[in-house]
Every structure is written in C-alpha cells, then in structure tokens.
py3Dmol code that shows the C-alpha trace and the ligand (Angstrom):
import py3Dmol

protein = """\
ATOM      1  CA  MET A   1       0.000   0.000   0.000  1.00  0.00           C
ATOM      2  CA  THR A   2       1.304   3.425  -0.863  1.00  0.00           C
ATOM      3  CA  GLY A   3       0.088   6.643   0.681  1.00  0.00           C
ATOM      4  CA  PRO A   4       0.542  10.161  -0.656  1.00  0.00           C
ATOM      5  CA  LEU A   5       3.845  10.542   1.220  1.00  0.00           C
ATOM      6  CA  ASP A   6       5.229   7.321  -0.250  1.00  0.00           C
ATOM      7  CA  GLU A   7       4.138   8.551  -3.654  1.00  0.00           C
ATOM      8  CA  GLU A   8       6.283  11.672  -3.279  1.00  0.00           C
ATOM      9  CA  LYS A   9       9.379   9.657  -2.382  1.00  0.00           C
ATOM     10  CA  ARG A  10       9.156   7.434  -5.439  1.00  0.00           C
ATOM     11  CA  THR A  11      11.544   8.226  -8.262  1.00  0.00           C
ATOM     12  CA  VAL A  12      12.004   6.500 -11.576  1.00  0.00           C
ATOM     13  CA  THR A  13      15.386   6.027 -13.177  1.00  0.00           C
ATOM     14  CA  GLY A  14      15.663   5.041 -16.790  1.00  0.00           C
ATOM     15  CA  GLU A  15      17.171   5.533 -20.162  1.00  0.00           C
ATOM     16  CA  ALA A  16      16.378   8.374 -22.535  1.00  0.00           C
ATOM     17  CA  LYS A  17      17.863   9.956 -25.626  1.00  0.00           C
ATOM     18  CA  ALA A  18      19.363  13.349 -26.360  1.00  0.00           C
ATOM     19  CA  LEU A  19      18.299  14.405 -29.847  1.00  0.00           C
ATOM     20  CA  LEU A  20      20.074  17.018 -31.931  1.00  0.00           C
ATOM     21  CA  PHE A  21      19.250  17.472 -35.591  1.00  0.00           C
ATOM     22  CA  GLY A  22      22.077  16.236 -37.834  1.00  0.00           C
ATOM     23  CA  PHE A  23      23.767  14.120 -35.163  1.00  0.00           C
ATOM     24  CA  PRO A  24      23.150  10.567 -33.977  1.00  0.00           C
ATOM     25  CA  PRO A  25      21.157  10.556 -30.731  1.00  0.00           C
ATOM     26  CA  SER A  26      23.096   9.898 -27.555  1.00  0.00           C
ATOM     27  CA  ARG A  27      21.918   7.819 -24.615  1.00  0.00           C
ATOM     28  CA  VAL A  28      21.302   9.545 -21.333  1.00  0.00           C
ATOM     29  CA  GLU A  29      20.238   8.309 -17.924  1.00  0.00           C
ATOM     30  CA  VAL A  30      17.504  10.270 -16.209  1.00  0.00           C
ATOM     31  CA  ARG A  31      15.889  10.226 -12.809  1.00  0.00           C
ATOM     32  CA  ILE A  32      12.416  11.670 -12.677  1.00  0.00           C
ATOM     33  CA  ARG A  33       9.936  12.050  -9.878  1.00  0.00           C
ATOM     34  CA  PRO A  34       6.225  11.884 -10.624  1.00  0.00           C
ATOM     35  CA  ARG A  35       4.211  14.512  -8.782  1.00  0.00           C
ATOM     36  CA  ALA A  36       0.907  13.711  -7.176  1.00  0.00           C
ATOM     37  CA  PRO A  37      -2.064  16.007  -7.910  1.00  0.00           C
ATOM     38  CA  GLY A  38      -2.131  17.010  -4.229  1.00  0.00           C
ATOM     39  CA  TRP A  39       1.478  18.181  -4.340  1.00  0.00           C
ATOM     40  CA  ARG A  40       0.878  20.120  -7.551  1.00  0.00           C
ATOM     41  CA  ALA A  41      -2.298  21.708  -6.203  1.00  0.00           C
ATOM     42  CA  ALA A  42      -0.537  22.758  -2.991  1.00  0.00           C
ATOM     43  CA  ARG A  43       2.283  24.412  -4.935  1.00  0.00           C
ATOM     44  CA  ALA A  44      -0.171  26.151  -7.277  1.00  0.00           C
ATOM     45  CA  ALA A  45      -2.256  27.379  -4.331  1.00  0.00           C
ATOM     46  CA  GLN A  46       0.880  28.654  -2.589  1.00  0.00           C
ATOM     47  CA  MET A  47       1.832  30.658  -5.681  1.00  0.00           C
ATOM     48  CA  LEU A  48      -1.696  32.048  -6.022  1.00  0.00           C
ATOM     49  CA  GLY A  49      -1.662  33.006  -2.344  1.00  0.00           C
ATOM     50  CA  ILE A  50       1.586  34.928  -2.712  1.00  0.00           C
ATOM     51  CA  PHE A  51       0.244  36.893  -5.668  1.00  0.00           C
ATOM     52  CA  LEU A  52      -3.109  37.556  -3.989  1.00  0.00           C
ATOM     53  CA  VAL A  53      -1.083  39.362  -1.316  1.00  0.00           C
ATOM     54  CA  ILE A  54       1.101  41.174  -3.853  1.00  0.00           C
ATOM     55  CA  THR A  55      -1.779  42.285  -6.122  1.00  0.00           C
ATOM     56  CA  PRO A  56      -3.396  44.908  -3.795  1.00  0.00           C
ATOM     57  CA  ILE A  57       0.048  46.243  -2.843  1.00  0.00           C
ATOM     58  CA  ALA A  58       1.049  46.586  -6.503  1.00  0.00           C
ATOM     59  CA  ALA A  59      -2.298  48.258  -7.251  1.00  0.00           C
ATOM     60  CA  LEU A  60      -1.397  51.095  -4.834  1.00  0.00           C
ATOM     61  CA  VAL A  61       1.226  52.343  -7.294  1.00  0.00           C
ATOM     62  CA  PRO A  62      -0.156  54.742  -9.947  1.00  0.00           C
ATOM     63  CA  PRO A  63      -1.461  54.013 -12.559  1.00  0.00           C
ATOM     64  CA  HIS A  64      -3.137  51.452 -10.311  1.00  0.00           C
ATOM     65  CA  ALA A  65      -4.983  49.070 -12.644  1.00  0.00           C
ATOM     66  CA  PRO A  66      -2.095  47.858 -14.887  1.00  0.00           C
ATOM     67  CA  TRP A  67       0.060  46.875 -11.890  1.00  0.00           C
ATOM     68  CA  GLY A  68      -2.796  45.090 -10.148  1.00  0.00           C
ATOM     69  CA  ILE A  69      -3.896  43.254 -13.271  1.00  0.00           C
ATOM     70  CA  GLY A  70      -0.292  42.444 -14.165  1.00  0.00           C
ATOM     71  CA  ALA A  71       0.411  40.985 -10.718  1.00  0.00           C
ATOM     72  CA  LEU A  72      -2.782  38.924 -10.833  1.00  0.00           C
ATOM     73  CA  ILE A  73      -2.019  37.544 -14.314  1.00  0.00           C
ATOM     74  CA  THR A  74       1.568  36.756 -13.295  1.00  0.00           C
ATOM     75  CA  GLY A  75       0.247  34.860 -10.270  1.00  0.00           C
ATOM     76  CA  LEU A  76      -2.176  32.871 -12.408  1.00  0.00           C
ATOM     77  CA  LEU A  77       0.514  31.989 -14.951  1.00  0.00           C
ATOM     78  CA  LEU A  78       2.995  30.889 -12.290  1.00  0.00           C
ATOM     79  CA  ALA A  79       0.304  28.861 -10.514  1.00  0.00           C
ATOM     80  CA  ARG A  80      -0.546  27.148 -13.801  1.00  0.00           C
ATOM     81  CA  LYS A  81       3.148  26.359 -14.286  1.00  0.00           C
ATOM     82  CA  ARG A  82       3.305  24.773 -10.816  1.00  0.00           C
ATOM     83  CA  TRP A  83       0.150  22.773 -11.546  1.00  0.00           C
ATOM     84  CA  SER A  84       1.596  21.483 -14.843  1.00  0.00           C
ATOM     85  CA  GLU A  85       4.662  19.964 -13.137  1.00  0.00           C
ATOM     86  CA  ARG A  86       3.608  16.348 -13.645  1.00  0.00           C
ATOM     87  CA  PHE A  87       7.213  15.172 -13.434  1.00  0.00           C
ATOM     88  CA  THR A  88      10.305  16.700 -11.926  1.00  0.00           C
ATOM     89  CA  LEU A  89      13.591  16.018 -13.649  1.00  0.00           C
ATOM     90  CA  GLU A  90      15.935  15.401 -10.737  1.00  0.00           C
ATOM     91  CA  TRP A  91      19.116  14.176 -12.317  1.00  0.00           C
ATOM     92  CA  ILE A  92      20.546  13.472 -15.737  1.00  0.00           C
ATOM     93  CA  ALA A  93      23.767  11.861 -16.921  1.00  0.00           C
ATOM     94  CA  GLY A  94      24.652  11.776 -20.566  1.00  0.00           C
ATOM     95  CA  LEU A  95      26.787  13.180 -23.303  1.00  0.00           C
ATOM     96  CA  CYS A  96      26.033  15.873 -25.864  1.00  0.00           C
ATOM     97  CA  PRO A  97      25.366  14.286 -29.303  1.00  0.00           C
ATOM     98  CA  LYS A  98      27.558  16.919 -30.998  1.00  0.00           C
ATOM     99  CA  CYS A  99      30.651  17.391 -28.856  1.00  0.00           C
ATOM    100  CA  GLY A 100      30.426  14.462 -26.411  1.00  0.00           C
ATOM    101  CA  GLU A 101      30.680  16.592 -23.286  1.00  0.00           C
ATOM    102  CA  GLU A 102      28.620  15.877 -20.183  1.00  0.00           C
ATOM    103  CA  PHE A 103      25.312  17.760 -19.851  1.00  0.00           C
ATOM    104  CA  GLU A 104      24.775  19.937 -16.831  1.00  0.00           C
ATOM    105  CA  VAL A 105      21.070  20.295 -16.169  1.00  0.00           C
ATOM    106  CA  LYS A 106      19.456  21.872 -13.140  1.00  0.00           C
ATOM    107  CA  PRO A 107      16.641  19.893 -11.537  1.00  0.00           C
ATOM    108  CA  GLY A 108      13.187  21.223 -12.274  1.00  0.00           C
ATOM    109  CA  ARG A 109       9.916  20.760 -14.074  1.00  0.00           C
ATOM    110  CA  LEU A 110      10.182  18.227 -16.872  1.00  0.00           C
ATOM    111  CA  LYS A 111       9.105  19.903 -20.101  1.00  0.00           C
ATOM    112  CA  GLU A 112       7.955  18.124 -23.229  1.00  0.00           C
ATOM    113  CA  PRO A 113      10.377  18.118 -25.003  1.00  0.00           C
ATOM    114  CA  HIS A 114      12.893  19.071 -22.348  1.00  0.00           C
ATOM    115  CA  PRO A 115      15.764  21.275 -23.604  1.00  0.00           C
ATOM    116  CA  LEU A 116      19.332  20.130 -22.859  1.00  0.00           C
ATOM    117  CA  SER A 117      21.829  22.919 -23.280  1.00  0.00           C
ATOM    118  CA  CYS A 118      25.453  22.049 -23.782  1.00  0.00           C
ATOM    119  CA  ASP A 119      27.852  24.421 -22.039  1.00  0.00           C
ATOM    120  CA  THR A 120      30.709  23.406 -24.330  1.00  0.00           C
ATOM    121  CA  CYS A 121      29.285  23.682 -27.864  1.00  0.00           C
ATOM    122  CA  HIS A 122      26.203  25.781 -26.944  1.00  0.00           C
ATOM    123  CA  HIS A 123      23.864  23.607 -28.989  1.00  0.00           C
ATOM    124  CA  GLN A 124      20.521  22.703 -27.521  1.00  0.00           C
ATOM    125  CA  SER A 125      19.479  19.088 -27.728  1.00  0.00           C
ATOM    126  CA  SER A 126      16.074  17.871 -26.691  1.00  0.00           C
ATOM    127  CA  LEU A 127      15.489  15.104 -24.203  1.00  0.00           C
ATOM    128  CA  LYS A 128      13.339  12.258 -25.450  1.00  0.00           C
ATOM    129  CA  ILE A 129      12.052  10.025 -22.689  1.00  0.00           C
ATOM    130  CA  ALA A 130      10.369   6.764 -23.651  1.00  0.00           C
ATOM    131  CA  PRO A 131       6.598   6.961 -23.045  1.00  0.00           C
ATOM    132  CA  GLU A 132       6.822   3.670 -21.132  1.00  0.00           C
ATOM    133  CA  LEU A 133       9.040   5.330 -18.546  1.00  0.00           C
ATOM    134  CA  LEU A 134       6.546   8.142 -18.061  1.00  0.00           C
ATOM    135  CA  GLY A 135       3.577   5.835 -18.519  1.00  0.00           C
ATOM    136  CA  GLU A 136       4.689   3.467 -15.762  1.00  0.00           C
ATOM    137  CA  THR A 137       4.687   6.391 -13.411  1.00  0.00           C
ATOM    138  CA  GLN A 138       1.330   7.803 -14.511  1.00  0.00           C
ATOM    139  CA  LEU A 139      -0.650   8.884 -11.518  1.00  0.00           C
TER     140      LEU A 139
END
"""
ligand_1 = """\
1
ZN
Zn 27.958 19.914 -26.907
"""
view = py3Dmol.view(width=600, height=400)
view.addModel(protein, "pdb")
view.setStyle({"model": 0}, {"cartoon": {"style": "trace"}})
view.addModel(ligand_1, "xyz")
view.setStyle({"model": 1}, {"stick": {}})
view.zoomTo()
view.show()
C-alpha cells in the first residue's frame, strides 16, 4: 500500500535519448519524480496566495490598474506552471550528441520536449524520454 507521502518519495530512473538534428542521438540516464495532484495543487495554491497578497500592494502604485492586473495575471501563470509539473527532472547523466561533453542540467519541471543545453558547444538538444518510462509512473 502506498500513501501520498510514499508517492512523493518514489523516483524512476531510466534511459532516454538526447536528440540534436544532424547528429546521432546519444543515450542519457535520467531520474524523474512523478508529482501527485495534491502536491501540484498545494504548490499552485501557494503561488496564487503569494500573488493575492502582492496584487493589492502593486495596485497602490499609480497608474493602479495595470500593476494590479499584471500581478494577478503573473500569479495565475505561475500557478498554472506549478500545476503542470507532472514530473520533476531530478538528475541526468549523458553526453552531448555533438561534442560528447557531459550535460549539466538543473533539476526542475520536466518539459515536453525538455531542452538540454550544452555548455561546451552551446547547442541545444532535446530530451526524449520513452513513453513507457513516463507511462509506468502515470498517476
Ligand atoms: Zn555539446
């Protein structure tokens, strides 16, 4: 039996590919963490809460309406971003398809496709994770 806390501790490690047009794909190892709807909702609500506090303060500055509306829209967009974090990319090990140097990627929300920037050759590969790896972890 797994509870919501166990769910948050679970990570999935597997193989993926780094794709760069004109070069053969390279194999990379990834560790991803699926995020439960409760976790995502809490993070989205936290972001909304912060911007609901900021909005009236920002609206005090003339011309009032644009700042207030801007703060509110920013809060909504950031909350939506938090909500859309279905997987967190925690760790990646692999080589750039062009120059063969190791990728350095900060942990964060897994995007589809996820960009992999190479610090050495400055080309941007995209991370292709097998659907089975994501599918096995579907919540
Ligand atoms: Zn490179």
